[in-house]
C-alpha positions as CSV (number, residue, x, y, z in Angstrom):
1,M,-6.1,14.2,4.8
2,N,-3.9,12.9,7.2
3,R,-0.5,11.3,6.9
4,T,-1.3,8.2,6.6
5,T,-4.3,8.5,3.9
6,E,-1.7,10.5,2.0
7,G,0.4,7.7,1.5
8,I,-2.4,5.3,0.8
9,R,-3.1,7.9,-2.0
10,G,0.0,7.8,-3.3
11,R,0.2,4.0,-3.3
12,I,-3.1,4.1,-4.9
13,E,-1.8,6.5,-7.9
14,E,1.2,4.1,-8.3
15,S,-0.9,1.0,-8.9
16,L,-3.1,3.0,-11.3
17,N,-0.7,4.5,-13.0
18,S,0.4,0.8,-14.0
19,I,-2.6,0.3,-15.7
20,R,-3.2,3.7,-17.0
21,P,-1.2,3.0,-20.4
22,Y,-4.2,0.3,-21.3
23,L,-7.4,2.4,-20.5
24,H,-5.2,5.5,-22.5
25,A,-5.2,3.5,-25.4
26,D,-8.9,3.1,-25.2
27,G,-9.4,6.8,-24.7
28,G,-10.2,6.6,-21.0
29,D,-9.1,7.3,-17.5
30,V,-9.5,6.5,-13.9
31,K,-9.6,9.3,-11.0
32,I,-9.6,9.2,-7.6
33,L,-12.6,10.9,-5.5
34,S,-11.8,10.1,-1.9
35,I,-10.7,7.8,0.3
36,S,-12.8,7.5,3.9
37,E,-11.6,6.9,7.1
38,D,-12.8,3.7,7.2
39,R,-10.6,3.1,3.7
40,I,-13.5,3.2,1.1
41,L,-12.1,3.9,-2.1
42,K,-14.1,6.2,-4.2
43,L,-13.0,6.2,-8.1
44,E,-14.7,7.8,-11.1
45,F,-13.9,6.6,-14.5
46,L,-13.1,9.3,-17.5
47,G,-13.5,9.3,-21.0
48,N,-14.5,6.2,-23.1
49,C,-14.0,4.3,-19.6
50,S,-17.4,6.1,-18.4
51,S,-19.5,4.3,-21.0
52,C,-17.7,1.4,-22.3
53,P,-19.7,-1.6,-21.7
54,M,-16.6,-3.9,-20.6
55,S,-16.0,-1.0,-18.1
56,T,-17.1,-3.9,-15.6
57,M,-14.5,-6.0,-16.4
58,T,-11.8,-3.3,-16.6
59,F,-13.0,-2.8,-13.5
60,K,-12.8,-6.4,-11.7
61,A,-9.8,-7.6,-13.6
62,G,-7.4,-4.2,-13.9
63,V,-8.0,-1.4,-11.7
64,E,-9.3,-3.5,-8.6
65,E,-6.9,-5.6,-9.1
66,A,-4.2,-3.4,-9.3
67,I,-5.5,-1.6,-6.1
68,K,-6.0,-4.8,-4.0
69,R,-2.5,-6.1,-4.6
70,S,-0.7,-3.0,-4.0
71,V,-3.1,-1.5,-1.0
72,P,-4.4,-4.2,0.5
73,E,-5.6,-2.3,3.7
74,I,-8.4,-0.7,1.5
75,E,-11.7,-2.3,2.3
76,L,-14.0,-1.4,-0.6
77,I,-13.5,0.1,-4.1
78,E,-16.4,1.8,-5.8
79,V,-16.8,3.4,-9.3
80,V,-19.6,6.2,-9.1
81,N,-20.1,5.9,-12.7
82,L,-19.7,2.0,-13.1
83,V,-21.7,0.8,-16.5
84,A,-23.7,-2.1,-15.8
85,H,-24.5,-4.3,-18.7
């Protein structure tokens, strides 16, 4: 991981920390899996978030919005275990 990626990872963690209390309140969390050279971020929902039928809304309205606001250079965000309902 290069210095730029480390800086981006830190900013992503900060943005995730801003919404984690809401995820934790419902028994869930989110984890960074990887950030590619072409700035594609892969996340994994943990706990209740991994099986919640509202996870798509949580991703779009919460996680994705927080990251895009704080780290606009991220090109794409994927959640490997997003529940589609």
